N, C-alpha and C positions, 0 to 999 in steps of 0.2 A: 150446864150443858157441856158436853165433852168438846174440847177444842178441835178444830179441823187440823189434821196433820199434813204438813207440807214438806216435800223434798225439793231442794233446789239443785239444778244441774247446770254448771257453767265452768269453763276452764279458767276463768278470771276470779281468783280467790277474793281479791279486795271487793269486787262488785258483789259477790255472793254474801260476803260479810255485811255489806251495807243493806242489801235486800233482806237478809235474815234479821238484822236489827230492826228494820222497818216493820216486818211482818210480826215479829215477836212482841212488838209494841202495840199491836192491834188486838183488841179483845176477841177472844174466841179462835185465835190462830196460834199455831206453834210450829216452828221449823224443826223437824225431827232429824234431818240429815242434809249435808251439803256434799255434792258429788262433782268431781272434775271431769268425769267421762261416762260414757254409756254403760260400760261394764260395772262400774261402782254403783250406778243408778239402779241397774237391774237387781244387783245384790241387795240394795236397800229396799227396793220394792217388795222383795220376798220377806225381808226382815221386819220392816216398819209398817207395812200395810197402810200407806198414806191415803188421804182423800184426794190430794192434788199434787201434781208434779209441775213445777215451773222450770222450763228448760230453754237454753239457748239453742241455736241451730248449728253454728260452726264450732266444732270442738276437735280439731286435729283430724286424725284418720277417720274417726267415727262422727256421726252427725245426729242432730236432734231429730231429723226425719226418721232415722232408723229406730231411735228410742220411741218415738210416737207410734210407729207401726207395731213395735213390740208390745207396748202398753195396750194398744187397741186390741191386739190378738190375745194376750195372756192376762191382762189386768183390766178388763172392760169397765169395771166400776170406778176406776181411777180417772179423774179429770186431768187434762193437760192444758196448760197455758204456756204459749211460746212467749219468751221475753228476749228480744233481739234488736239488732241495729238494722236489719233488712226490712225495707219499707215498700217493696214492689209487689204488685198483684201476683206475680209468679210465685213468690215465696208464700204470701198469705194463702192463696188458693191451695197450693200443694200441701202445706201443713194442715190446713183445716180439713181437706179431703182425706188426709192420712189418718185423721182421728183427733186432732187438737180441738178443744172447745173454745179457746181464747187466743188472741194474738195481740201482743203489746210491744211497744218500743221501749228501749231502755231509758228513755226520757220520761216515762209515765210518772204521773204524780200520785201520791198516796191515795187520794179519794177515788181516782179512776181504777187503780190497782184493786182496791177493796171492792169496787163495783163489779169488776171483772170476776173476782172470786165468787161474789154473791150470785152473779148470773150463771156461771158454769155449774155451781152447786145446785141451782134450780133448773138444770137441764136446758139452759139457754146459751147459745153462742155469744161471744163478746169480741168485737173488733174495736181497737182503740179509735176514738172518735175521729182523729185526724187522718185515719187510714180508710175509713168507711167508703169514701168516694173512689178509692183506688181498687176496692175489692169487688171482683166479679167472679162468677162461677165458670167463665169460659175457659176451655182448655188452653193453657199457655205455659206448659211445663217443660218444653224442650230446653229453654234457657236455663232453668234451675237445674235440670239434669246435668248440663255441662258444668255448672258451677259447683255441684256437689262432687263431681268426678274430676280428678286432676287431669292435666293434659297427657301425662304418661299413662294413666289408666284408660283414657279414651283411645290412645294409640294401641294399647295392648288389646282392647276389645276388638279393634279393627283387624289386628293380626290374628286373633282367635277366629274371627269371622272368615279369614282367609285359610282356615284349617291348619294353622301353624301350631306345632307342638311347643311344649315348654322349652325344650332344648333349642328349637329353631328360633323362638322368640328371644331366648337368652343370647344367642349368637348375633341376631339382627340388632339388638339394642345394646350389646356389650355390657350386659349385667348378668349376675349369677342366676342359676336356675332357682335357687332359694328365693331370691328377690322377685323373680317372676311369679312364683307360687304365692308369695305374700301379697303381691298386687292382685292376683286372681281371687284370693280369699276376700280381700278388701272390696274388690269390685262386686262380687256376688253379694256381700253383706250390704253394701251401699244401695244396690239396685233391688234388693229383696229377692234375688234369683236363687233357685235351688240347683240349677244345672246350667250347662252351656247353652242348651236349647232355650231355656228360660231367659238367659242373659241376652241371647241374640234376638229373641222376640222383643225384649225391653229396648235393645239398641235400635231396632227398626222402628219401633213405636215412637221413640224419642229422637229420631233422625240423627243417630250417632255414627252411622256407617256411611 
């Protein structure tokens, strides 16, 4: 049987090496790539055509949430398992609704990791056993929206809502216009918005204004 191909995404190289060693030691599994950020992961998705992506949530400017949404949209046959330190319902629910099939903590043991992989490949969701009692489908994503966006980004969203231009925001915050534009691009990417109108709709929905 052809081994399942797995891509790991995490900005902690030592952790990825450990998980890769663990997975490569399991029959029928092979890690085809280790990526430190979303951009590299998307490149590898095109190149390696994996069966599964195992990703962290927090990775600097970009997030696992963005990657999950991208995979759900452009690579619908690829299964995603979140491997993280975040154990709250807000994170679990948001990642699963974005398109993840599994959610594990970084303390997961080998048998449960293997069980999660088997479940998602059989079209079943899998939540680590110690998290099941915390997981509900109730909307509670305002908190996670604030955690995925930096304080500066939320501040800029509010200034945009006040119809301030890039130049005006630059003067108000004492930062360059280039920095403002960089923040705007990051904000649109993190929120999955295509325009200012979409961003403001997102901000109202998540009580950011």
